[in-house]
NULUM-983491 format. One record per residue (C-alpha): residue in one letter; x, y negated, z negated. Coordinates in steps of 0.1 Angstrom, whole numbers, padded with zeros to 4 digits, always signed. Layout:
N
AXYZ ...
REM end
This chain:
512
M-0554+0674+0044 F-0518+0675+0032 H-0509+0694+0001 Q-0485+0681-0025 S-0461+0707-0015 T-0456+0690+0019 G-0421+0674+0017 P-0407+0643+0033 N-0390+0663+0061 K-0424+0675+0073 Y-0437+0639+0074 R-0406+0628+0094 S-0412+0657+0119 L-0448+0648+0124 L-0439+0611+0128 K-0412+0618+0154 A-0436+0640+0174 S-0462+0612+0175 V-0436+0586+0186 A-0423+0610+0213 A-0458+0616+0226 G-0465+0579+0228 F-0433+0572+0248 A-0441+0601+0271 A-0476+0587+0278 A-0461+0553+0286 L-0436+0567+0310 F-0462+0586+0329 T-0487+0558+0331 A-0464+0528+0338 S-0449+0520+0372 V-0416+0508+0355 P-0395+0523+0328 L-0400+0509+0292 T-0369+0496+0273 A-0369+0499+0236 T-0352+0472+0214 E-0342+0470+0177 A-0368+0456+0154 L-0342+0432+0138 A-0314+0412+0155 D-0278+0411+0141 P-0268+0380+0120 V-0254+0350+0140 H-0217+0352+0144 V-0195+0329+0165 Q-0159+0336+0171 A-0141+0304+0159 P-0113+0290+0180 E-0078+0293+0167 I-0070+0259+0151 P-0043+0251+0125 G-0054+0246+0089 F-0038+0229+0059 A-0040+0257+0033 D-0004+0269+0038 V+0009+0233+0034 V-0012+0226+0003 E-0003+0259-0014 A+0034+0251-0009 V+0035+0215-0020 S+0008+0213-0048 P+0032+0225-0076 A+0054+0194-0068 V+0025+0169-0071 V+0016+0156-0106 S-0010+0134-0123 V+0007+0104-0141 V-0008+0091-0173 V+0004+0057-0186 E-0001+0045-0222 S+0006+0012-0238 N+0012+0000-0274 V-0004-0034-0266 Q-0035-0039-0286 P-0067-0043-0266 V-0083-0077-0264 A-0119-0080-0275 Q-0142-0093-0248 Q-0173-0114-0253 D-0195-0085-0246 G-0178-0064-0272 S-0158-0043-0248 F-0120-0041-0247 G-0095-0047-0220 F-0057-0049-0217 G-0037-0081-0210 F-0046-0100-0178 G-0044-0132-0198 G-0069-0121-0224 R-0095-0110-0199 G-0108-0076-0190 F-0103-0065-0154 D-0140-0067-0145 N-0141-0103-0159 L-0113-0116-0138 P-0121-0142-0111 D-0127-0127-0077 D-0097-0146-0063 H-0073-0133-0090 P-0043-0114-0075 L-0055-0082-0093 K-0088-0084-0074 R-0072-0091-0040 F-0089-0077-0010 F-0063-0050-0007 K-0067-0034-0041 D-0041-0016-0062 F-0059+0015-0072 G-0040+0023-0104 A-0055-0007-0121 P-0077+0001-0151 N-0113-0002-0142 E-0128+0014-0173 P-0129-0005-0206 A-0103+0006-0231 P-0115+0024-0263 P-0119+0002-0294 P-0090+0002-0318 Q-0106+0026-0343 A-0109+0053-0316 R-0072+0057-0313 K-0062+0046-0349 G-0037+0021-0336 G-0017+0045-0314 P-0008+0042-0277 R-0037+0037-0254 P-0042+0048-0218 V-0040+0019-0195 A-0036+0035-0161 Q-0035+0068-0143 G-0021+0077-0109 S-0002+0103-0090 G+0034+0112-0084 F+0056+0139-0069 F+0090+0156-0078 V+0119+0148-0055 S+0145+0170-0074 E+0145+0203-0093 D+0158+0185-0124 G+0127+0164-0129 Y+0130+0131-0110 L+0096+0120-0097 V+0082+0091-0076 T+0051+0070-0083 N+0041+0034-0078 N+0053+0005-0098 H+0018-0008-0102 V+0009+0025-0119 V+0036+0022-0146 R+0041-0015-0150 E+0018-0019-0180 G+0031+0012-0198 D+0052+0020-0228 A+0048+0058-0227 F+0044+0081-0198 S+0033+0117-0193 V+0027+0140-0163 R+0003+0169-0158 M+0012+0197-0134 D-0012+0215-0111 D-0013+0244-0135 G-0023+0222-0164 T+0011+0220-0181 E+0019+0186-0195 Y+0053+0169-0200 D+0065+0136-0214 A+0084+0114-0190 K+0107+0084-0192 L+0109+0055-0169 I+0141+0054-0149 G+0136+0022-0128 T+0111+0002-0108 D+0111-0019-0077 P+0082-0043-0076 R+0090-0056-0041 T+0082-0022-0026 D+0059-0011-0054 L+0079+0020-0062 A+0090+0036-0095 V+0109+0066-0106 L+0102+0087-0137 K+0122+0116-0152 V+0109+0147-0169 D+0134+0165-0191 A+0125+0202-0195 D+0142+0235-0197 R+0130+0246-0162 E+0134+0239-0125 F+0106+0220-0108 T+0092+0226-0074 Y+0101+0195-0054 V+0095+0180-0019 K+0117+0160+0004 F+0111+0129+0025 A+0105+0134+0062 D+0122+0116+0091 D+0093+0093+0099 S+0109+0080+0131 N+0092+0110+0147 L+0058+0101+0132 R+0032+0092+0158 V-0003+0077+0157 G-0027+0106+0158 D-0005+0130+0139 W-0022+0151+0112 V-0014+0142+0076 V-0025+0156+0042 A-0028+0135+0010 V-0025+0152-0024 G-0032+0134-0057 N-0052+0125-0087 P-0082+0104-0076 F-0104+0092-0105 G-0084+0114-0128 L-0097+0146-0112 G-0062+0159-0105 G-0052+0183-0078 T-0073+0169-0050 V-0065+0173-0013 T-0077+0153+0016 S-0067+0152+0053 G-0067+0128+0082 I-0045+0113+0109 V-0021+0085+0112 S-0042+0056+0122 A-0015+0030+0128 L+0022+0023+0121 G+0040-0009+0109 R+0010-0024+0092 D+0016-0058+0074 I-0010-0063+0046 S+0007-0094+0031 S+0016-0076-0001 G+0053-0084+0001 P+0083-0092+0022 Y+0089-0055+0032 D+0055-0046+0045 D+0058-0018+0070 Y+0029+0005+0060 I+0016+0037+0076 Q-0021+0035+0079 V-0040+0068+0075 D-0077+0077+0074 A-0074+0105+0048 A-0098+0099+0019 V-0076+0080-0006 N-0092+0065-0038 H-0083+0050-0071 G-0058+0073-0088 N-0041+0084-0056 S-0016+0056-0061 G+0020+0070-0061 G+0009+0103-0046 P+0024+0117-0014 T+0011+0119+0022 F+0025+0150+0039 D+0031+0161+0075 L+0022+0196+0085 S+0058+0207+0076 G+0052+0198+0039 E+0075+0168+0040 V+0066+0134+0026 V+0059+0108+0053 G+0046+0082+0030 V+0038+0072-0006 N+0001+0062-0010 T-0001+0026-0023 A-0031+0006-0013 I-0066+0009+0002 F-0087-0015+0022 S-0119-0014+0003 P-0146-0041+0002 S-0167-0017-0019 G-0140-0003-0042 G-0141+0032-0027 N-0127+0050+0002 V-0137+0036+0036 G-0111+0055+0057 I-0083+0029+0056 A-0053+0036+0033 F-0017+0025+0034 A+0014+0044+0025 I+0050+0033+0021 P+0070+0050+0049 S+0095+0076+0039 H+0125+0059+0053 L+0119+0029+0031 A+0109+0049+0000 Q+0138+0073+0003 D+0164+0045+0002 V+0147+0027-0028 V+0142+0060-0047 T+0179+0069-0042 D+0190+0035-0056 L+0166+0038-0086 I+0179+0073-0095 Q+0215+0063-0092 D+0214+0028-0107 G+0180+0022-0122 A+0176-0008-0099 V+0177-0018-0062 E+0204-0041-0049 R+0195-0059-0017 G+0215-0079+0008 W+0208-0116+0009 L+0212-0140+0038 G+0197-0170+0022 V+0177-0187+0050 R+0140-0194+0054 I+0127-0180+0086 Q+0096-0180+0107 P+0083-0162+0138 V+0093-0173+0173 T+0061-0181+0193 E+0059-0182+0230 D+0059-0220+0230 I+0090-0221+0208 A+0108-0195+0230 E+0100-0215+0261 S+0111-0248+0245 I+0145-0234+0235 G+0151-0213+0266 L+0146-0178+0251 A+0134-0152+0277 K+0110-0136+0252 P+0094-0147+0219 E+0117-0125+0198 G+0139-0130+0168 A+0136-0151+0136 L+0138-0189+0137 I+0157-0205+0108 S+0135-0232+0094 E+0160-0240+0066 P+0192-0225+0052 T+0193-0224+0014 N+0221-0245-0001 D+0253-0225-0010 S+0237-0193+0004 P+0258-0168+0024 G+0240-0179+0056 A+0247-0216+0050 K+0284-0209+0042 A+0288-0190+0074 G+0275-0219+0095 L+0238-0209+0102 K+0218-0240+0109 Q+0182-0251+0110 G+0167-0243+0145 D+0190-0212+0150 V+0173-0181+0162 I+0187-0148+0149 T+0181-0123+0177 A+0202-0093+0166 V+0220-0078+0136 N+0251-0057+0144 G+0237-0053+0179 D+0202-0042+0167 V+0175-0064+0183 I+0154-0084+0159 E+0118-0082+0171 D+0103-0107+0146 A+0109-0124+0113 R+0097-0094+0093 S+0121-0070+0109 L+0150-0093+0100 S+0138-0094+0064 R+0136-0056+0062 M+0169-0050+0079 I+0189-0074+0057 G+0171-0062+0026 M+0181-0027+0032 M+0218-0036+0034 E+0242-0037+0005 P+0254-0069-0011 G+0289-0077+0001 Q+0284-0060+0034 T+0296-0080+0065 V+0272-0083+0094 D+0275-0098+0129 L+0245-0119+0137 S+0236-0128+0173 V+0224-0164+0172 W+0207-0184+0199 R+0217-0220+0196 D+0216-0249+0221 G+0206-0226+0250 K+0232-0200+0246 S+0240-0170+0224 Q+0269-0167+0200 T+0280-0144+0172 I+0283-0155+0136 E+0298-0132+0109 V+0282-0133+0075 K+0291-0116+0043 L+0258-0109+0026 G+0252-0119-0010 E+0230-0102-0036 F+0193-0108-0035 P+0185-0131-0065 A+0170-0113-0095 D+0145-0140-0102 E+0110-0127-0095 D+0100-0161-0081 I+0117-0157-0047 A+0103-0180-0021 S+0107-0170+0015 A+0080-0145+0024 E+0105-0126+0044 G+0127-0121+0014 T+0158-0137+0029 G+0153-0171+0014 G+0163-0188-0018 P+0145-0198-0050 V+0108-0204-0047 E+0093-0239-0043 S+0081-0236-0079 S+0071-0273-0078 L+0043-0263-0053 M+0029-0237-0077 K+0033-0261-0107 Q+0017-0291-0089 L-0010-0274-0067 G-0013-0239-0081 F-0003-0218-0050 E+0026-0206-0029 V+0029-0204+0009 R+0051-0189+0036 P+0053-0198+0073 A+0024-0183+0093 D+0032-0154+0116 D+0019-0172+0146 G+0039-0204+0138 K+0007-0225+0132 G+0005-0237+0096 V+0014-0217+0065 T-0001-0186+0049 V-0011-0187+0012 T+0008-0159-0006 A-0003-0165-0042 V-0029-0186-0061 D-0029-0194-0098 P-0064-0183-0109 D-0066-0212-0134 S-0057-0239-0108 A-0079-0264-0090 A-0070-0246-0057 A-0086-0214-0070 T-0116-0233-0082 K-0120-0248-0047 G-0119-0213-0031 L-0083-0211-0019 T-0073-0174-0017 E-0043-0153-0006 G-0042-0147+0031 Q-0058-0179+0041 K-0039-0204+0062 I-0034-0241+0056 L-0032-0259+0089 S-0029-0295+0079 V-0028-0319+0049 N-0043-0354+0054 N-0047-0345+0091 Q-0010-0339+0095 E+0002-0305+0106 V+0023-0285+0080 S+0047-0256+0085 S+0063-0254+0051 A+0059-0260+0014 E+0080-0292+0018 D+0055-0305+0044 I+0026-0300+0020 L+0044-0317-0010 K+0054-0346+0013 Q+0018-0352+0024 V+0005-0349-0012 K+0031-0374-0024 D+0023-0398+0004 A-0014-0397-0006 A-0005-0403-0043 D+0018-0432-0033 K-0013-0448-0016 G-0033-0444-0048 R-0054-0415-0037 K-0063-0389-0063 Q-0071-0362-0037 A-0054-0349-0006 L-0074-0334+0023 F-0065-0298+0032 Q-0076-0280+0064 V-0079-0243+0057 E-0084-0215+0081 T-0106-0187+0066 E-0123-0155+0079 N-0154-0176+0086 G-0136-0204+0104 N-0119-0237+0094 M-0130-0257+0064 F-0117-0288+0046 T-0112-0291+0009 A-0097-0318-0014 L-0071-0310-0040 P-0057-0333-0067 T-0024-0352-0059 E-0012-0352-0095 T-0008-0323-0120 E-0032-0324-0149 T-0013-0323-0182 E-0023-0323-0218 D-0009-0348-0244 A+0014-0333-0269 G-0006-0349-0297 
REM end
């Protein structure tokens, strides 16, 4: 029996003696020594391999990235369901037809998806119509975003990563490349970033996107460059970088960085059947963005060189038929009257194979090269004509300011507005030389009602192959002259070819 005066030290002594005796008995009675182990194992710990992270890049560039908020003085339009929406021909975004340009498969993700507040909520003041992302490119407050983020706005503001807010003013926009420049005037110097030399960018390189998805602000995602030189049929200067970083609505106008903290691209579009990120995003490459941004800062607008010819790709069959060794260059389908190209002697059927000695791989590359040159600049064109090459000197004009420019490659003249007026759509020569590609559809036209959408190809009209807007109009006129009220169109869709009939005459309303 132990007394209360027995202390803990005495207990420990007795316990140690008992344990020692047990070990001694085991050692004497067993034929092998007994090994003692700890009762509990250490926590699992794995030595991670040394791999680069993005924290240093993000920490350095985040102060230069902002959230862009756009407001408008336009009064909201009441919808049938009692909600409100802005513009879009009196319809809310969610009520637009599925084939409306604003709901095209490649979605602009600065478009307002939420209904606007009713008038009384804002007492008649400016109302938010869009939000996106942007980034400073100078310490005195110039910043870059997308044109589609700011195009509906009358007032602009930016929110820094530390929560500070500033008013901004619009300096200039370039709808053809979907870029815009804002300016913040404040008594401070801003952290800014610079554009990278994207000629060194390779498929598989790591990239980091920073922006304002869904209005959350300050969000970072990472991925790799999935492809270069993507054409998504959004305009004449398509040359997008495809990345698999998570990019969502609100990332528009935000930067994609390399691991040196330099901007390799401006996030602009996503491929999204569901409306959310599926790992395919498109960014304007830095070499294109830098030139446009510089012009916008200096002049508030972008001046582009203009050749004034309609062009189409050179297919293998065409190359063989005219004696070209490879299907390269841009085939002139028609010079525009009184254009710089026509005045210099360019003819239908000529193939432009080089500009100032730089090889033209395809029609799009000619468009981009000429578009990046200054009006008034003289260029030497290598032209394949009648089985031999010759050089033609052309003094470039200024790209027409009219928004309705035809040639999909951006080197042509005024758009065939009669095609849009009569049939409700626009076209350009197809990249493979077979038929024409639909580039725009009037949502209120018969063509839209019959299911014609951007990106589809028209192969024939009245069973006659077509390669231009003029071909379509000729066949429609021929049908009308024969007393037919409809013309038969063969259309290539994602699900195969289909035939549809469109009216040969424009429906008009009496003046009263």
